[in-house]
C-alpha positions in Angstrom: 0.0 0.0 0.0 1.2 3.5 -0.9 2.1 5.7 2.1 -0.6 8.2 3.1 1.1 11.6 2.7 -1.0 14.6 3.8 -0.6 18.3 3.6 -2.9 20.2 6.1 -3.1 23.9 5.6 -5.1 26.9 6.5 -4.4 30.4 7.9 -2.6 30.8 11.2 -5.0 29.7 14.0 -7.1 27.5 11.7 -6.4 24.4 13.8 -3.8 22.6 11.7 -1.8 21.4 14.8 -4.9 20.1 16.5 -6.2 18.2 13.4 -2.7 16.9 12.7 -2.5 15.4 16.2 -5.8 13.5 15.6 -4.6 12.3 12.2 -1.3 11.1 13.5 -3.0 9.1 16.3 -5.5 7.5 13.9 -3.4 6.7 10.9 0.1 6.3 12.5 1.6 9.1 10.5 5.0 10.7 11.0 4.6 14.4 11.7 6.6 17.2 10.1 5.7 20.6 11.5 7.6 23.5 10.1 6.6 25.5 13.2 8.1 22.8 15.6 11.2 22.4 13.5 11.7 26.2 13.4 11.1 26.6 17.1 13.6 23.9 17.8 16.2 25.6 15.6 15.5 28.9 17.4 15.7 27.3 20.9 19.0 25.6 19.9 20.3 29.0 18.7 21.4 27.6 15.3 22.3 29.9 12.4 19.1 28.9 10.7 17.2 29.6 14.0 18.5 33.1 14.2 17.7 33.9 10.6 14.2 32.3 11.0 13.6 34.3 14.2 14.2 37.6 12.5 11.7 36.8 9.8 9.1 35.4 12.2 9.3 38.4 14.6 8.3 40.6 11.7 5.4 38.4 10.7 7.3 37.3 7.5 7.7 33.8 6.1 11.1 32.1 6.4 12.8 32.0 2.9 11.8 29.0 0.8 15.4 27.6 0.3 16.0 27.4 4.1 12.7 25.7 4.8 13.0 23.2 1.9 16.6 22.2 2.8 15.6 21.8 6.4 12.5 19.7 5.6 14.3 17.4 3.1 16.8 16.6 6.0 13.9 16.0 8.4 12.0 13.9 5.8 15.1 11.7 5.3 15.4 11.1 9.0 11.8 10.1 9.6 11.2 6.6 11.0 9.5 4.3 8.5 5.8 4.5 8.9 2.4 4.8 7.2 3.2 8.2 5.7 3.8 11.8 6.7 1.6 14.7 7.6 3.1 18.1 6.6 1.8 20.7 9.0 2.5 24.3 8.1 4.3 23.4 4.8 4.1 24.3 2.0 3.2 27.9 2.5 4.0 29.2 -1.0 3.5 28.0 -4.5 7.3 27.5 -4.9 7.3 25.3 -1.7 4.3 23.4 -3.1 6.3 22.6 -6.3 9.4 21.8 -4.3 7.5 19.4 -2.1 6.2 17.5 -5.1 9.7 17.2 -6.4 11.1 16.2 -3.0 8.5 13.4 -2.7 8.9 12.3 -6.3 12.7 11.9 -5.7 11.7 9.5 -2.9 9.2 7.6 -5.1 6.1 8.8 -3.4 3.6 11.7 -3.7 0.9 13.6 -1.8 -2.3 11.7 -1.2 -4.5 14.6 -0.2 -4.3 18.3 0.7 -6.8 19.4 3.5 -7.5 23.2 3.6 -9.1 24.3 6.9 -11.1 27.5 6.2 -11.9 30.0 9.0 -13.2 33.6 8.9 -10.5 36.2 9.6 -12.3 37.6 12.8 -12.4 34.1 14.2 -8.6 33.5 13.4 -7.7 36.8 15.2 -9.8 35.8 18.2 -8.2 32.3 18.4 -4.6 33.6 18.0 -5.0 36.3 20.6 -6.4 33.7 23.0 -3.6 31.3 22.2 -1.1 34.1 22.9 -2.6 34.7 26.3 -2.5 31.0 27.2 0.9 29.9 25.7 2.8 33.2 26.0 3.9 32.9 22.3 5.4 36.3 21.5 4.2 36.1 17.8 0.5 35.9 18.9 -0.1 39.7 19.3 -2.5 41.8 17.1 0.1 43.5 15.0 2.0 40.3 14.2 -1.2 38.3 13.7 -2.5 40.9 11.2 0.9 40.8 9.3 0.8 37.0 9.3 -2.7 36.8 7.9 -1.9 39.3 5.2 1.2 37.3 4.2 -1.0 34.1 4.3 -3.5 35.7 1.9 -1.0 37.0 -0.6 1.5 34.1 -0.6 -0.3 30.9 0.5 -3.7 31.3 -1.1 -2.3 30.5 -4.6 -1.7 27.0 -3.2 -5.5 26.4 -3.1 -5.6 26.8 -6.9 -2.4 24.7 -7.4 -3.7 21.8 -5.4 -7.2 22.1 -6.9 -5.8 21.8 -10.4 -3.9 18.7 -9.2 -7.1 17.2 -7.9 -5.7 16.8 -4.4 -7.5 19.6 -2.5 -10.4 19.1 0.0 -11.7 22.1 1.8 -13.0 21.7 5.3 -15.0 24.4 7.0 -13.4 25.0 10.4 -15.3 28.0 11.5 -17.5 27.9 14.6 -17.5 24.1 14.8 -16.1 21.7 17.4 -12.8 20.0 16.9 -14.7 16.7 16.6 -17.0 18.0 13.9 -14.1 19.3 11.9 -12.2 16.1 12.3 -15.2 14.0 11.2 -15.1 15.9 7.8 -11.3 15.5 7.6 -11.6 11.7 8.3 -14.3 11.3 5.7 -12.1 13.0 3.1 -9.2 10.7 3.9 -11.4 7.6 4.0 -12.7 8.4 0.5 -9.2 8.3 -1.0 -8.3 5.1 0.9 -11.5 3.3 -0.3 
């Protein structure tokens, strides 16, 4: 059976991490979260971490070449499993194309792309609340607004890209419980596994 390789994306605060955790538990997937990888690089005070931190603090995306090289290394070090869920990657059209090439070079491909859709007011509310709870310095109104603007301009083209490839499934994640959202995500995956 081919590995189940999933991209889950949506604006910051759309619930990618939460849905990823549920998918990992259910399908035994390896998890590659750009956010986690970047936070580790920052915490370890690596050169990549300091470059990444300067971009993140301004609400900008980390340059593609740094992310792609870093993820290729992480992908090659994953334990064998049922597949991989990419959480927070790709974020740009170039990253989407690079991911296809990275997987093709390893004789595999994406199985499905799940796009979690949430209204902007809801995203801002969620991120401000997350900032209060977690103390994440990038969850403040100014940075959140910048991140959402970057998302709209740079990440939205991925929707069209994956739609053309026939991989995209949109899941409404606004004003619904985690369980309701996950039920839709699970149905979408079951339909490609059937």
